[in-house]
A tleap script that builds the chain and sets N, CA, C and O, in Angstrom:
source leaprc.protein.ff14SB
mol = sequence {
  NMET ASP HIE LEU LEU HIE LEU GLY ARG THR
  LEU ASP GLU LEU ASP PRO SER HIE ARG VAL
  PRO PRO ALA SER ASP ALA THR HIE LEU VAL
  ARG LYS VAL HIE GLU LEU ARG ARG VAL PRO
  LEU GLY GLU LEU GLY PRO ALA ASP LEU HIE
  THR LEU ILE SER GLN GLN VAL ALA LEU PRO
  TYR VAL LEU PRO LEU ALA VAL ARG LEU LEU
  LEU GLU GLU PRO LEU LEU ASP ALA TYR PHE
  TYR GLN GLY ASP LEU LEU LEU ALA THR VAL
  ASN ALA PRO ALA SER THR TRP SER LEU LEU
  PRO ASP LEU GLY ALA ARG LEU ARG THR VAL
  ILE THR ALA LEU PRO GLU ALA VAL VAL ALA
  ASP LEU PRO ARG GLY ALA ALA GLU GLU LEU
  ALA ARG PHE VAL ALA ARG LEU GLU SER LEU
  CARG
}
set mol.1.N position { -15.343 56.121 -14.460 }
set mol.1.CA position { -16.092 56.043 -15.653 }
set mol.1.C position { -15.930 57.197 -16.709 }
set mol.1.O position { -15.931 58.307 -16.179 }
set mol.2.N position { -15.844 57.199 -17.546 }
set mol.2.CA position { -15.446 58.196 -18.597 }
set mol.2.C position { -16.911 58.662 -18.957 }
set mol.2.O position { -17.658 57.878 -19.543 }
set mol.3.N position { -17.252 59.700 -18.674 }
set mol.3.CA position { -18.696 60.384 -19.006 }
set mol.3.C position { -18.698 60.783 -20.269 }
set mol.3.O position { -19.748 60.844 -20.907 }
set mol.4.N position { -17.600 61.082 -20.748 }
set mol.4.CA position { -17.545 61.683 -22.228 }
set mol.4.C position { -18.020 60.645 -23.353 }
set mol.4.O position { -18.130 60.947 -24.542 }
set mol.5.N position { -18.273 59.437 -22.838 }
set mol.5.CA position { -18.670 58.554 -23.880 }
set mol.5.C position { -19.897 58.518 -23.960 }
set mol.5.O position { -20.344 57.550 -24.576 }
set mol.6.N position { -20.683 59.303 -23.514 }
set mol.6.CA position { -22.246 59.435 -23.551 }
set mol.6.C position { -22.596 60.524 -24.274 }
set mol.6.O position { -23.727 61.001 -24.179 }
set mol.7.N position { -21.646 61.043 -25.087 }
set mol.7.CA position { -21.919 62.272 -25.836 }
set mol.7.C position { -23.419 62.307 -26.681 }
set mol.7.O position { -24.143 63.287 -26.855 }
set mol.8.N position { -23.585 61.191 -27.045 }
set mol.8.CA position { -24.808 60.823 -27.681 }
set mol.8.C position { -26.199 60.721 -27.110 }
set mol.8.O position { -27.241 60.734 -27.764 }
set mol.9.N position { -26.050 60.597 -25.523 }
set mol.9.CA position { -27.209 60.503 -24.968 }
set mol.9.C position { -27.474 61.935 -24.172 }
set mol.9.O position { -26.677 62.873 -24.133 }
set mol.10.N position { -28.786 61.882 -23.546 }
set mol.10.CA position { -29.289 63.128 -22.823 }
set mol.10.C position { -29.319 62.478 -21.469 }
set mol.10.O position { -29.379 61.291 -21.149 }
set mol.11.N position { -29.242 63.905 -20.555 }
set mol.11.CA position { -29.459 63.752 -19.436 }
set mol.11.C position { -30.748 62.989 -18.758 }
set mol.11.O position { -30.722 62.459 -17.647 }
set mol.12.N position { -31.770 63.033 -19.554 }
set mol.12.CA position { -32.676 62.451 -19.143 }
set mol.12.C position { -32.675 60.583 -19.433 }
set mol.12.O position { -33.487 59.767 -18.998 }
set mol.13.N position { -31.639 60.378 -20.180 }
set mol.13.CA position { -31.617 58.968 -20.180 }
set mol.13.C position { -30.478 58.390 -19.217 }
set mol.13.O position { -30.509 57.265 -18.719 }
set mol.14.N position { -29.269 59.526 -19.000 }
set mol.14.CA position { -28.204 59.177 -18.083 }
set mol.14.C position { -28.768 59.306 -16.490 }
set mol.14.O position { -28.228 58.755 -15.531 }
set mol.15.N position { -29.756 60.002 -16.439 }
set mol.15.CA position { -30.041 60.714 -15.090 }
set mol.15.C position { -31.704 60.501 -15.024 }
set mol.15.O position { -32.393 61.518 -14.953 }
set mol.16.N position { -32.268 59.362 -15.044 }
set mol.16.CA position { -33.706 59.361 -15.131 }
set mol.16.C position { -34.390 59.687 -14.075 }
set mol.16.O position { -35.617 59.680 -14.173 }
set mol.17.N position { -33.868 59.992 -13.020 }
set mol.17.CA position { -34.543 60.288 -11.597 }
set mol.17.C position { -35.119 61.517 -11.799 }
set mol.17.O position { -36.250 61.684 -11.343 }
set mol.18.N position { -34.560 62.441 -12.406 }
set mol.18.CA position { -35.259 63.945 -12.407 }
set mol.18.C position { -36.008 64.097 -13.910 }
set mol.18.O position { -35.840 65.116 -14.579 }
set mol.19.N position { -36.656 63.238 -14.266 }
set mol.19.CA position { -37.478 63.342 -15.684 }
set mol.19.C position { -39.002 63.903 -15.402 }
set mol.19.O position { -39.941 63.636 -16.151 }
set mol.20.N position { -39.115 64.688 -14.262 }
set mol.20.CA position { -40.703 65.279 -14.235 }
set mol.20.C position { -40.497 66.487 -14.952 }
set mol.20.O position { -39.568 67.273 -14.766 }
set mol.21.N position { -41.666 66.621 -16.010 }
set mol.21.CA position { -41.886 67.662 -16.417 }
set mol.21.C position { -42.216 68.791 -15.622 }
set mol.21.O position { -42.825 68.613 -14.568 }
set mol.22.N position { -41.813 70.202 -16.081 }
set mol.22.CA position { -42.055 71.172 -15.228 }
set mol.22.C position { -43.481 71.705 -15.418 }
set mol.22.O position { -44.143 71.596 -16.450 }
set mol.23.N position { -43.906 72.372 -14.130 }
set mol.23.CA position { -45.418 72.736 -13.671 }
set mol.23.C position { -45.777 73.700 -15.099 }
set mol.23.O position { -44.936 73.856 -15.985 }
set mol.24.N position { -46.933 74.206 -15.146 }
set mol.24.CA position { -47.499 75.053 -16.347 }
set mol.24.C position { -47.263 76.517 -15.827 }
set mol.24.O position { -47.622 77.452 -16.543 }
set mol.25.N position { -46.655 76.761 -14.567 }
set mol.25.CA position { -46.550 77.961 -14.154 }
set mol.25.C position { -45.181 77.944 -13.809 }
set mol.25.O position { -44.842 78.863 -13.064 }
set mol.26.N position { -44.192 77.046 -14.191 }
set mol.26.CA position { -42.657 77.274 -14.491 }
set mol.26.C position { -42.055 78.279 -14.543 }
set mol.26.O position { -42.720 79.082 -15.198 }
set mol.27.N position { -40.868 78.829 -14.113 }
set mol.27.CA position { -40.100 79.941 -14.591 }
set mol.27.C position { -39.209 79.321 -15.855 }
set mol.27.O position { -38.809 78.207 -16.194 }
set mol.28.N position { -39.129 80.711 -16.366 }
set mol.28.CA position { -38.487 80.132 -17.761 }
set mol.28.C position { -36.775 79.377 -17.414 }
set mol.28.O position { -36.171 78.699 -18.245 }
set mol.29.N position { -36.377 79.627 -16.344 }
set mol.29.CA position { -35.227 78.746 -16.018 }
set mol.29.C position { -35.586 77.452 -15.912 }
set mol.29.O position { -35.053 76.569 -16.584 }
set mol.30.N position { -36.666 77.211 -14.923 }
set mol.30.CA position { -36.833 75.567 -14.818 }
set mol.30.C position { -37.284 74.925 -16.049 }
set mol.30.O position { -37.217 73.696 -16.088 }
set mol.31.N position { -37.764 75.605 -17.130 }
set mol.31.CA position { -38.358 75.195 -18.414 }
set mol.31.C position { -37.174 74.773 -19.201 }
set mol.31.O position { -37.047 73.762 -19.891 }
set mol.32.N position { -36.146 75.940 -18.925 }
set mol.32.CA position { -34.776 75.995 -19.796 }
set mol.32.C position { -33.877 74.667 -19.489 }
set mol.32.O position { -33.333 74.026 -20.388 }
set mol.33.N position { -33.808 74.402 -18.382 }
set mol.33.CA position { -33.334 73.103 -17.741 }
set mol.33.C position { -33.822 71.774 -18.185 }
set mol.33.O position { -33.215 70.766 -18.545 }
set mol.34.N position { -35.147 72.060 -18.057 }
set mol.34.CA position { -35.770 70.689 -18.551 }
set mol.34.C position { -35.734 70.457 -19.842 }
set mol.34.O position { -35.744 69.276 -20.188 }
set mol.35.N position { -35.681 71.534 -20.901 }
set mol.35.CA position { -35.241 71.369 -22.090 }
set mol.35.C position { -34.015 70.852 -22.489 }
set mol.35.O position { -33.883 70.030 -23.396 }
set mol.36.N position { -33.089 71.340 -21.803 }
set mol.36.CA position { -31.597 70.983 -21.838 }
set mol.36.C position { -31.285 69.595 -21.576 }
set mol.36.O position { -30.328 69.044 -22.120 }
set mol.37.N position { -32.158 68.933 -20.659 }
set mol.37.CA position { -31.768 67.497 -20.244 }
set mol.37.C position { -32.182 66.589 -21.370 }
set mol.37.O position { -31.941 65.391 -21.224 }
set mol.38.N position { -32.715 66.958 -22.369 }
set mol.38.CA position { -33.511 66.251 -23.689 }
set mol.38.C position { -32.556 66.759 -24.802 }
set mol.38.O position { -32.956 66.588 -25.953 }
set mol.39.N position { -31.572 67.248 -24.659 }
set mol.39.CA position { -30.458 67.396 -25.666 }
set mol.39.C position { -29.265 66.771 -25.457 }
set mol.39.O position { -28.550 67.011 -24.484 }
set mol.40.N position { -28.953 65.812 -26.498 }
set mol.40.CA position { -27.756 64.960 -26.451 }
set mol.40.C position { -26.455 65.751 -25.787 }
set mol.40.O position { -26.353 66.939 -26.093 }
set mol.41.N position { -25.568 65.250 -25.003 }
set mol.41.CA position { -24.602 65.775 -24.277 }
set mol.41.C position { -23.516 66.640 -25.247 }
set mol.41.O position { -22.959 67.719 -25.048 }
set mol.42.N position { -23.462 65.696 -26.383 }
set mol.42.CA position { -22.472 66.366 -27.509 }
set mol.42.C position { -22.931 67.611 -27.907 }
set mol.42.O position { -22.045 68.423 -28.176 }
set mol.43.N position { -24.380 68.072 -28.044 }
set mol.43.CA position { -24.843 69.227 -28.654 }
set mol.43.C position { -25.259 70.490 -27.620 }
set mol.43.O position { -25.974 71.439 -27.943 }
set mol.44.N position { -24.639 70.277 -26.291 }
set mol.44.CA position { -24.546 71.464 -25.482 }
set mol.44.C position { -23.608 72.290 -25.600 }
set mol.44.O position { -22.436 71.931 -25.716 }
set mol.45.N position { -23.995 73.536 -25.586 }
set mol.45.CA position { -23.007 74.545 -25.909 }
set mol.45.C position { -22.288 75.113 -24.410 }
set mol.45.O position { -22.636 74.594 -23.349 }
set mol.46.N position { -21.569 75.889 -24.434 }
set mol.46.CA position { -21.245 76.649 -23.298 }
set mol.46.C position { -22.107 77.074 -22.417 }
set mol.46.O position { -22.163 76.771 -21.226 }
set mol.47.N position { -23.006 78.017 -23.212 }
set mol.47.CA position { -24.039 78.765 -22.359 }
set mol.47.C position { -25.238 77.370 -21.570 }
set mol.47.O position { -25.767 77.493 -20.466 }
set mol.48.N position { -25.345 76.614 -22.147 }
set mol.48.CA position { -26.285 75.344 -21.652 }
set mol.48.C position { -25.403 74.695 -20.414 }
set mol.48.O position { -25.950 74.357 -19.364 }
set mol.49.N position { -24.254 74.583 -20.597 }
set mol.49.CA position { -23.134 74.013 -19.734 }
set mol.49.C position { -23.278 74.820 -18.364 }
set mol.49.O position { -23.451 74.370 -17.231 }
set mol.50.N position { -23.161 76.115 -18.785 }
set mol.50.CA position { -23.117 77.425 -17.612 }
set mol.50.C position { -24.670 77.035 -16.943 }
set mol.50.O position { -24.728 76.700 -15.760 }
set mol.51.N position { -25.525 77.084 -17.524 }
set mol.51.CA position { -26.834 76.889 -16.951 }
set mol.51.C position { -27.029 75.783 -16.319 }
set mol.51.O position { -27.603 75.885 -15.235 }
set mol.52.N position { -26.668 74.563 -16.737 }
set mol.52.CA position { -26.835 73.112 -15.952 }
set mol.52.C position { -25.925 73.351 -14.852 }
set mol.52.O position { -26.462 73.206 -13.755 }
set mol.53.N position { -24.551 73.716 -14.824 }
set mol.53.CA position { -23.757 73.740 -13.675 }
set mol.53.C position { -24.333 74.457 -12.578 }
set mol.53.O position { -24.386 74.097 -11.402 }
set mol.54.N position { -24.796 75.609 -13.143 }
set mol.54.CA position { -25.119 76.885 -11.948 }
set mol.54.C position { -26.459 76.264 -11.259 }
set mol.54.O position { -26.746 76.638 -10.122 }
set mol.55.N position { -27.225 75.385 -11.889 }
set mol.55.CA position { -28.504 74.933 -11.352 }
set mol.55.C position { -28.113 73.322 -10.783 }
set mol.55.O position { -29.033 72.561 -10.482 }
set mol.56.N position { -26.935 72.970 -10.690 }
set mol.56.CA position { -26.127 71.590 -9.985 }
set mol.56.C position { -27.063 70.483 -10.888 }
set mol.56.O position { -27.638 69.590 -10.267 }
set mol.57.N position { -27.174 70.551 -12.108 }
set mol.57.CA position { -28.012 69.339 -12.397 }
set mol.57.C position { -27.012 68.442 -13.100 }
set mol.57.O position { -26.204 68.933 -13.888 }
set mol.58.N position { -27.034 67.351 -12.884 }
set mol.58.CA position { -26.149 66.042 -13.332 }
set mol.58.C position { -24.898 66.379 -13.377 }
set mol.58.O position { -24.235 66.238 -14.405 }
set mol.59.N position { -24.442 66.840 -12.331 }
set mol.59.CA position { -22.833 67.368 -12.603 }
set mol.59.C position { -22.083 66.290 -13.050 }
set mol.59.O position { -21.258 66.467 -13.947 }
set mol.60.N position { -22.284 64.997 -12.457 }
set mol.60.CA position { -20.835 64.096 -13.163 }
set mol.60.C position { -21.005 63.946 -14.607 }
set mol.60.O position { -20.150 63.241 -15.144 }
set mol.61.N position { -21.696 64.326 -15.184 }
set mol.61.CA position { -22.113 64.320 -16.693 }
set mol.61.C position { -21.850 65.689 -17.341 }
set mol.61.O position { -21.554 65.809 -18.530 }
set mol.62.N position { -21.963 66.585 -16.588 }
set mol.62.CA position { -21.985 68.119 -17.205 }
set mol.62.C position { -20.673 68.453 -16.771 }
set mol.62.O position { -20.033 68.866 -17.738 }
set mol.63.N position { -20.054 68.450 -15.805 }
set mol.63.CA position { -18.789 69.013 -15.428 }
set mol.63.C position { -17.539 68.241 -16.548 }
set mol.63.O position { -16.626 68.924 -17.014 }
set mol.64.N position { -17.638 67.244 -16.758 }
set mol.64.CA position { -16.250 66.729 -17.875 }
set mol.64.C position { -16.393 67.539 -19.185 }
set mol.64.O position { -15.427 67.836 -19.888 }
set mol.65.N position { -17.733 67.889 -19.469 }
set mol.65.CA position { -17.831 68.742 -20.719 }
set mol.65.C position { -17.402 70.039 -20.535 }
set mol.65.O position { -16.652 70.545 -21.369 }
set mol.66.N position { -17.850 70.788 -19.347 }
set mol.66.CA position { -16.997 71.942 -18.982 }
set mol.66.C position { -15.900 72.024 -18.956 }
set mol.66.O position { -15.380 72.979 -19.533 }
set mol.67.N position { -15.128 71.103 -18.306 }
set mol.67.CA position { -13.926 71.086 -18.119 }
set mol.67.C position { -13.089 70.771 -19.545 }
set mol.67.O position { -12.035 71.384 -19.716 }
set mol.68.N position { -13.499 69.921 -20.461 }
set mol.68.CA position { -12.839 69.984 -21.603 }
set mol.68.C position { -12.783 70.971 -22.434 }
set mol.68.O position { -11.879 71.084 -23.262 }
set mol.69.N position { -13.958 71.974 -22.272 }
set mol.69.CA position { -13.934 73.204 -22.738 }
set mol.69.C position { -12.929 74.317 -22.144 }
set mol.69.O position { -12.362 75.174 -22.821 }
set mol.70.N position { -12.833 74.167 -20.961 }
set mol.70.CA position { -12.127 75.162 -20.168 }
set mol.70.C position { -10.679 74.892 -20.024 }
set mol.70.O position { -9.914 75.734 -19.553 }
set mol.71.N position { -10.232 73.522 -20.494 }
set mol.71.CA position { -8.939 73.143 -20.620 }
set mol.71.C position { -8.232 74.153 -22.040 }
set mol.71.O position { -7.069 74.549 -21.961 }
set mol.72.N position { -8.873 74.388 -22.950 }
set mol.72.CA position { -8.663 74.982 -24.108 }
set mol.72.C position { -8.881 76.192 -23.904 }
set mol.72.O position { -8.042 76.932 -24.418 }
set mol.73.N position { -9.791 76.744 -23.279 }
set mol.73.CA position { -9.936 78.327 -23.190 }
set mol.73.C position { -10.700 78.522 -21.764 }
set mol.73.O position { -11.919 78.391 -21.653 }
set mol.74.N position { -9.733 78.886 -20.571 }
set mol.74.CA position { -10.067 78.831 -19.545 }
set mol.74.C position { -10.898 79.878 -18.837 }
set mol.74.O position { -11.399 79.885 -17.713 }
set mol.75.N position { -10.898 80.955 -20.039 }
set mol.75.CA position { -11.683 82.218 -19.471 }
set mol.75.C position { -12.822 82.343 -20.788 }
set mol.75.O position { -13.220 83.424 -21.224 }
set mol.76.N position { -13.161 81.267 -21.206 }
set mol.76.CA position { -14.633 81.290 -21.900 }
set mol.76.C position { -15.725 82.167 -21.557 }
set mol.76.O position { -16.216 82.023 -20.437 }
set mol.77.N position { -16.136 82.946 -22.235 }
set mol.77.CA position { -17.317 83.673 -22.146 }
set mol.77.C position { -18.488 82.846 -22.516 }
set mol.77.O position { -18.864 82.908 -23.687 }
set mol.78.N position { -19.140 82.054 -21.655 }
set mol.78.CA position { -20.118 81.069 -22.251 }
set mol.78.C position { -21.580 81.926 -22.160 }
set mol.78.O position { -22.559 81.612 -22.836 }
set mol.79.N position { -21.558 83.161 -21.127 }
set mol.79.CA position { -23.123 83.531 -21.146 }
set mol.79.C position { -23.266 84.744 -20.921 }
set mol.79.O position { -24.027 85.499 -21.526 }
set mol.80.N position { -22.270 85.116 -19.698 }
set mol.80.CA position { -22.617 86.455 -19.174 }
set mol.80.C position { -21.112 87.466 -19.262 }
set mol.80.O position { -21.064 88.641 -19.627 }
set mol.81.N position { -20.220 86.798 -18.912 }
set mol.81.CA position { -18.738 87.593 -18.794 }
set mol.81.C position { -17.523 86.590 -19.138 }
set mol.81.O position { -17.629 85.378 -18.950 }
set mol.82.N position { -16.584 87.076 -19.558 }
set mol.82.CA position { -15.519 86.294 -19.505 }
set mol.82.C position { -15.004 85.612 -18.319 }
set mol.82.O position { -14.814 86.322 -17.331 }
set mol.83.N position { -14.710 84.209 -18.227 }
set mol.83.CA position { -14.722 83.549 -17.308 }
set mol.83.C position { -15.757 83.066 -16.562 }
set mol.83.O position { -15.507 82.565 -15.465 }
set mol.84.N position { -17.042 83.139 -17.029 }
set mol.84.CA position { -18.237 82.706 -16.178 }
set mol.84.C position { -18.429 81.085 -16.172 }
set mol.84.O position { -18.904 80.436 -15.240 }
set mol.85.N position { -17.968 80.587 -17.383 }
set mol.85.CA position { -18.095 79.074 -17.370 }
set mol.85.C position { -16.960 78.634 -16.117 }
set mol.85.O position { -17.330 77.758 -15.334 }
set mol.86.N position { -15.788 79.154 -15.964 }
set mol.86.CA position { -14.844 78.736 -14.953 }
set mol.86.C position { -15.456 78.892 -13.857 }
set mol.86.O position { -15.627 77.882 -13.174 }
set mol.87.N position { -15.920 80.080 -13.408 }
set mol.87.CA position { -16.452 80.595 -12.280 }
set mol.87.C position { -17.672 79.624 -11.533 }
set mol.87.O position { -17.876 79.357 -10.348 }
set mol.88.N position { -18.271 79.290 -12.608 }
set mol.88.CA position { -19.598 78.413 -12.328 }
set mol.88.C position { -19.380 76.641 -11.908 }
set mol.88.O position { -20.016 75.885 -11.174 }
set mol.89.N position { -18.225 76.474 -12.732 }
set mol.89.CA position { -17.476 74.920 -12.507 }
set mol.89.C position { -16.741 74.990 -11.516 }
set mol.89.O position { -16.484 73.892 -11.022 }
set mol.90.N position { -16.211 76.031 -10.930 }
set mol.90.CA position { -15.304 75.892 -9.502 }
set mol.90.C position { -16.504 75.868 -8.605 }
set mol.90.O position { -16.239 75.164 -7.631 }
set mol.91.N position { -17.644 76.327 -8.549 }
set mol.91.CA position { -18.386 76.529 -7.458 }
set mol.91.C position { -19.401 75.348 -7.312 }
set mol.91.O position { -20.407 75.434 -6.608 }
set mol.92.N position { -19.022 74.116 -8.110 }
set mol.92.CA position { -19.872 73.058 -7.995 }
set mol.92.C position { -19.525 72.428 -6.695 }
set mol.92.O position { -18.422 72.554 -6.164 }
set mol.93.N position { -20.504 71.751 -6.211 }
set mol.93.CA position { -20.380 71.118 -4.688 }
set mol.93.C position { -18.924 70.158 -4.683 }
set mol.93.O position { -18.597 69.378 -5.578 }
set mol.94.N position { -18.238 70.415 -3.552 }
set mol.94.CA position { -16.987 69.521 -3.253 }
set mol.94.C position { -17.407 68.213 -3.200 }
set mol.94.O position { -16.502 67.450 -3.540 }
set mol.95.N position { -18.399 67.678 -2.914 }
set mol.95.CA position { -19.002 66.165 -3.212 }
set mol.95.C position { -18.798 65.846 -4.522 }
set mol.95.O position { -18.125 64.836 -4.727 }
set mol.96.N position { -19.235 66.489 -5.513 }
set mol.96.CA position { -19.114 66.108 -6.952 }
set mol.96.C position { -17.763 66.198 -7.264 }
set mol.96.O position { -17.330 65.263 -7.937 }
set mol.97.N position { -16.985 67.073 -6.955 }
set mol.97.CA position { -15.446 67.073 -7.266 }
set mol.97.C position { -14.682 65.872 -6.842 }
set mol.97.O position { -13.744 65.395 -7.480 }
set mol.98.N position { -15.203 65.366 -5.597 }
set mol.98.CA position { -14.465 64.119 -4.960 }
set mol.98.C position { -14.755 62.863 -5.818 }
set mol.98.O position { -14.073 61.852 -5.649 }
set mol.99.N position { -15.865 62.905 -6.839 }
set mol.99.CA position { -16.065 62.061 -7.471 }
set mol.99.C position { -15.220 61.702 -9.006 }
set mol.99.O position { -15.030 60.659 -9.632 }
set mol.100.N position { -14.859 63.086 -9.216 }
set mol.100.CA position { -13.877 63.439 -10.461 }
set mol.100.C position { -12.568 64.042 -10.084 }
set mol.100.O position { -12.116 65.039 -10.647 }
set mol.101.N position { -11.976 63.413 -9.120 }
set mol.101.CA position { -10.555 63.873 -8.707 }
set mol.101.C position { -9.531 63.997 -9.922 }
set mol.101.O position { -8.565 64.746 -9.776 }
set mol.102.N position { -9.653 63.486 -10.793 }
set mol.102.CA position { -8.589 63.614 -12.067 }
set mol.102.C position { -9.135 64.905 -12.777 }
set mol.102.O position { -8.322 65.826 -12.850 }
set mol.103.N position { -10.082 65.069 -13.184 }
set mol.103.CA position { -10.692 66.141 -13.774 }
set mol.103.C position { -10.388 67.446 -12.923 }
set mol.103.O position { -9.931 68.498 -13.370 }
set mol.104.N position { -10.707 67.193 -11.708 }
set mol.104.CA position { -10.484 68.536 -10.921 }
set mol.104.C position { -9.021 69.079 -10.735 }
set mol.104.O position { -8.691 70.233 -10.463 }
set mol.105.N position { -8.112 67.832 -10.971 }
set mol.105.CA position { -6.706 68.272 -10.736 }
set mol.105.C position { -6.394 68.878 -12.208 }
set mol.105.O position { -5.880 69.993 -12.294 }
set mol.106.N position { -6.670 68.226 -13.204 }
set mol.106.CA position { -6.487 68.981 -14.550 }
set mol.106.C position { -7.304 70.427 -14.498 }
set mol.106.O position { -6.768 71.264 -15.223 }
set mol.107.N position { -8.298 70.829 -13.910 }
set mol.107.CA position { -8.929 72.071 -13.822 }
set mol.107.C position { -8.141 72.642 -13.049 }
set mol.107.O position { -7.741 73.671 -13.594 }
set mol.108.N position { -7.523 72.445 -11.628 }
set mol.108.CA position { -6.458 73.067 -10.776 }
set mol.108.C position { -5.275 73.331 -11.586 }
set mol.108.O position { -4.712 74.391 -11.312 }
set mol.109.N position { -4.817 72.706 -12.414 }
set mol.109.CA position { -3.453 73.012 -13.045 }
set mol.109.C position { -3.873 74.211 -14.023 }
set mol.109.O position { -3.125 75.188 -14.046 }
set mol.110.N position { -4.955 74.207 -14.787 }
set mol.110.CA position { -5.135 75.309 -15.710 }
set mol.110.C position { -5.358 76.496 -14.782 }
set mol.110.O position { -4.804 77.509 -15.209 }
set mol.111.N position { -5.996 76.655 -13.665 }
set mol.111.CA position { -6.245 77.698 -13.052 }
set mol.111.C position { -4.895 78.526 -12.094 }
set mol.111.O position { -4.703 79.742 -12.054 }
set mol.112.N position { -4.217 77.622 -11.498 }
set mol.112.CA position { -2.708 77.997 -11.403 }
set mol.112.C position { -1.938 78.641 -12.252 }
set mol.112.O position { -1.060 79.449 -11.951 }
set mol.113.N position { -2.295 78.247 -13.479 }
set mol.113.CA position { -1.320 78.737 -14.341 }
set mol.113.C position { -1.858 80.034 -15.020 }
set mol.113.O position { -1.163 80.563 -15.888 }
set mol.114.N position { -2.943 80.520 -14.703 }
set mol.114.CA position { -3.566 81.812 -15.342 }
set mol.114.C position { -2.616 83.017 -14.525 }
set mol.114.O position { -2.429 83.057 -13.309 }
set mol.115.N position { -2.194 83.769 -15.329 }
set mol.115.CA position { -1.293 85.081 -14.912 }
set mol.115.C position { -2.140 85.586 -14.063 }
set mol.115.O position { -3.337 85.443 -14.314 }
set mol.116.N position { -1.728 86.305 -12.844 }
set mol.116.CA position { -2.503 86.773 -11.918 }
set mol.116.C position { -3.079 88.269 -12.517 }
set mol.116.O position { -3.968 88.875 -11.919 }
set mol.117.N position { -2.607 88.661 -13.472 }
set mol.117.CA position { -3.432 89.924 -14.193 }
set mol.117.C position { -4.708 89.759 -14.843 }
set mol.117.O position { -5.564 90.635 -14.966 }
set mol.118.N position { -4.769 88.574 -15.249 }
set mol.118.CA position { -5.888 88.082 -16.009 }
set mol.118.C position { -6.966 87.783 -15.080 }
set mol.118.O position { -8.108 88.178 -15.313 }
set mol.119.N position { -6.583 86.892 -13.708 }
set mol.119.CA position { -7.538 86.819 -12.803 }
set mol.119.C position { -7.899 88.266 -12.139 }
set mol.119.O position { -9.068 88.500 -11.833 }
set mol.120.N position { -6.962 89.145 -11.942 }
set mol.120.CA position { -7.544 90.360 -11.484 }
set mol.120.C position { -8.557 90.998 -12.310 }
set mol.120.O position { -9.333 91.814 -11.813 }
set mol.121.N position { -8.604 90.630 -13.718 }
set mol.121.CA position { -9.576 91.545 -14.518 }
set mol.121.C position { -11.043 90.646 -14.335 }
set mol.121.O position { -12.036 91.050 -14.940 }
set mol.122.N position { -11.125 89.517 -13.548 }
set mol.122.CA position { -12.291 88.857 -13.653 }
set mol.122.C position { -13.150 89.566 -12.588 }
set mol.122.O position { -12.615 90.430 -11.894 }
set mol.123.N position { -14.605 89.218 -12.396 }
set mol.123.CA position { -15.483 89.955 -11.526 }
set mol.123.C position { -14.930 89.865 -10.098 }
set mol.123.O position { -14.180 88.942 -9.779 }
set mol.124.N position { -15.316 90.864 -9.206 }
set mol.124.CA position { -14.971 91.084 -7.826 }
set mol.124.C position { -15.363 89.637 -7.216 }
set mol.124.O position { -16.466 89.154 -7.471 }
set mol.125.N position { -14.460 88.989 -6.436 }
set mol.125.CA position { -14.252 87.887 -5.423 }
set mol.125.C position { -13.992 86.647 -6.444 }
set mol.125.O position { -14.010 85.535 -5.916 }
set mol.126.N position { -13.743 86.710 -7.899 }
set mol.126.CA position { -13.403 85.323 -8.426 }
set mol.126.C position { -12.175 85.248 -8.169 }
set mol.126.O position { -11.939 84.045 -8.286 }
set mol.127.N position { -11.136 85.814 -7.863 }
set mol.127.CA position { -9.878 85.370 -7.425 }
set mol.127.C position { -9.913 84.498 -6.175 }
set mol.127.O position { -9.181 83.514 -6.075 }
set mol.128.N position { -10.952 84.941 -5.020 }
set mol.128.CA position { -11.191 84.211 -3.994 }
set mol.128.C position { -11.674 82.789 -4.354 }
set mol.128.O position { -11.147 81.747 -3.965 }
set mol.129.N position { -12.678 82.892 -5.099 }
set mol.129.CA position { -13.483 81.864 -5.460 }
set mol.129.C position { -12.456 80.663 -6.169 }
set mol.129.O position { -12.613 79.464 -5.939 }
set mol.130.N position { -11.488 81.156 -6.980 }
set mol.130.CA position { -10.560 80.183 -7.849 }
set mol.130.C position { -9.598 79.597 -6.690 }
set mol.130.O position { -9.363 78.389 -6.670 }
set mol.131.N position { -9.036 80.485 -5.707 }
set mol.131.CA position { -8.403 80.046 -4.519 }
set mol.131.C position { -8.842 78.943 -3.737 }
set mol.131.O position { -8.109 78.028 -3.361 }
set mol.132.N position { -10.502 79.094 -3.415 }
set mol.132.CA position { -10.769 78.138 -2.676 }
set mol.132.C position { -11.003 76.790 -3.494 }
set mol.132.O position { -11.071 75.649 -3.036 }
set mol.133.N position { -11.093 77.146 -4.630 }
set mol.133.CA position { -11.480 75.634 -5.448 }
set mol.133.C position { -9.927 74.875 -5.200 }
set mol.133.O position { -9.846 73.748 -4.712 }
set mol.134.N position { -8.727 75.677 -5.616 }
set mol.134.CA position { -7.624 75.135 -5.352 }
set mol.134.C position { -7.308 74.593 -4.328 }
set mol.134.O position { -6.684 73.533 -4.368 }
set mol.135.N position { -7.715 75.278 -2.961 }
set mol.135.CA position { -7.141 74.753 -1.765 }
set mol.135.C position { -8.028 73.457 -1.576 }
set mol.135.O position { -7.613 72.479 -0.955 }
set mol.136.N position { -9.315 73.527 -2.175 }
set mol.136.CA position { -10.368 72.336 -1.840 }
set mol.136.C position { -9.786 71.131 -2.336 }
set mol.136.O position { -9.830 70.078 -1.699 }
set mol.137.N position { -9.220 71.254 -3.497 }
set mol.137.CA position { -8.849 70.102 -4.452 }
set mol.137.C position { -7.589 69.683 -3.566 }
set mol.137.O position { -7.575 68.522 -3.157 }
set mol.138.N position { -6.558 70.505 -3.243 }
set mol.138.CA position { -5.388 70.139 -2.359 }
set mol.138.C position { -5.940 69.450 -1.064 }
set mol.138.O position { -5.219 68.530 -0.678 }
set mol.139.N position { -7.048 69.685 -0.314 }
set mol.139.CA position { -7.142 68.925 0.691 }
set mol.139.C position { -7.625 67.594 0.510 }
set mol.139.O position { -7.504 66.688 1.334 }
set mol.140.N position { -8.299 67.501 -0.851 }
set mol.140.CA position { -8.522 65.926 -1.320 }
set mol.140.C position { -7.780 65.177 -1.544 }
set mol.140.O position { -8.204 64.023 -1.614 }
set mol.141.N position { -6.462 65.382 -1.750 }
set mol.141.CA position { -5.235 64.874 -2.183 }
set mol.141.C position { -4.992 63.691 -0.922 }
set mol.141.O position { -3.982 62.987 -0.923 }
savepdb mol mol.pdb
quit
């Protein structure tokens, strides 16, 4: 299924099982995720995708959007630092990547093409996270 065909729809429409409004004492993050679930997918920006991926919200719909951005700019600074969207994306659960093998393979190709010096400039532990993602995809082949 091509999840990018749903750019005009919201996560609430595509994944209605999580349509519960946040409690009145909910954290800012919980309220933000709830708001983002009502935004059409095509209007979600890099920071929005980072938030949703980090919170593991509707990943089969959100990951394709992030990977589309990362194919063009792998070290995109979505919210906190250069490469933060990439690191959030590679840390998505393996079970989700098994549903999106072609997408994972495309992202793996981008990661393996990154120069070592660029990877070394990412935050501590990033090189290991990227290597784990690449290895995990290799094992799914």
